[in-house]
C-alpha positions, 0 to 999 in steps of 0.5 A, a space after each residue: 116781440 123783436 129786441 135789439 141784437 145784443 153782444 153775446 151773454 151767457 144764459 145766467 146773466 141773460 136771466 139777471 140783466 136782461 129780464 125782459 127776454 124772459 118776460 116775453 117768454 114767461 109773462 105769468 111769472 108773477 109775485 102770486 106764482 112765486 109765492 104760491 111755489 115758495 109755500 112748497 119749500 121744505 127743509 133738511 133735517 139736522 142742518 142749521 142755517 148760516 147764522 146772519 150775524 156771522 155772515 155780517 162780519 164777512 167784508 167779502 162781497 156776498 156773491 164771492 163769499 158764497 161762490 167760495 162756498 160752492 167750490 168748497 162743497 165741490 172739493 168736498 164731494 170730490 173726496 177732498 177732506 180738507 180743500 185747499 182754501 187759496 185753490 178754492 178762492 182762485 176758482 171762485 174769483 175766476 167764476 165770479 169774473 165771468 158774471 160780476 165786477 169781482 173784487 178778489 180778496 188778497 186773503 181770506 179771513 177767518 170769519 169768511 172761512 167760517 161762513 163758506 165752511 158752513 154753507 159748504 157742509 150744509 150743501 154737501 148734506 143736501 146733495 148727498 142726500 139727494 143723491 141717495 134718493 137717486 142712486 143710479 145717477 152721478 151728480 155732475 157739477 158745472 152741467 153745460 148750458 147750450 148757447 142760442 144765436 147770441 146767447 152764449 153757452 154757459 154752466 149750471 151749478 149741479 144736476 142728477 140725471 133729470 134733475 137740474 140742481 141750482 144753489 142760492 145763497 140769499 136771506 130770503 125766499 127764492 124770487 122770480 129772478 131765480 125761476 127766470 134762470 132755471 126757465 132759461 136753462 131749461 128752454 136752452 137744453 130743450 132747444 138743443 134737445 130738439 136737435 137730438 143733441 141732448 136730454 132735457 131736465 124733467 125737474 129743477 131742485 133749488 137749494 139754499 144752503 145758507 137758510 137750509 131751504 129747498 124747493 122741486 118743480 116740475 118744469 112742465 108744470 112751471 112752464 104752463 104756469 108762467 108761459 102764455 104758450 100751450 106747449 114746449 115748442 111754442 116756447 122754443 119757437 118764441 125763444 127763437 124769434 127773440 134771439 134771431 135766426 142765427 142758431 149756431 152754438 156758441 
């Protein structure tokens, strides 16, 4: 399928705003498959979901509110017991500006801090719990996602060895768009691994600190279920044909 050449977009934006690209690569990523995957979701012991009524009190854009939570969690993981809220907001606003028409508030309300803190603490417990199961590997924040053709380079949320970790803060189960996003990340990483530059992830861990929900999926199994292609190489070649033959990394 030929798609018109598009302006440079980062992988996250491609997955969210240009789903046709991923529909070509993963035509079987249907509602039935997504529902089947969600039945394997699990929770972390001792964590409580962020109350919906507390989230409703916040006047911040939800994307900004929970980006603030991720930045807060990163600071806590780095050893800062009381990260500066203004610094967290500055970093969150910069990140959101790459993907959304972000509205940066002049100040953070107390209810915003309560939501972000609760979610951040949940995420820290989740990530530390996973890290304890894989002590040989270092948790990496914002791992790089290679580009290809008109798909620019980007960054995921976290990685731990061969596990890609993507964080979602929604009031629902994981949806097809979430799987499209991590599959896009994987294919781009695999494309780079073919050239010997990077190792590829074997699994993806989706985390939702807002709901205390998590799902671990194996990329090879997900690829076989979601794609009409019979191998990793065929998926890579299909993406290559979509983005064109100019494969200079951006």
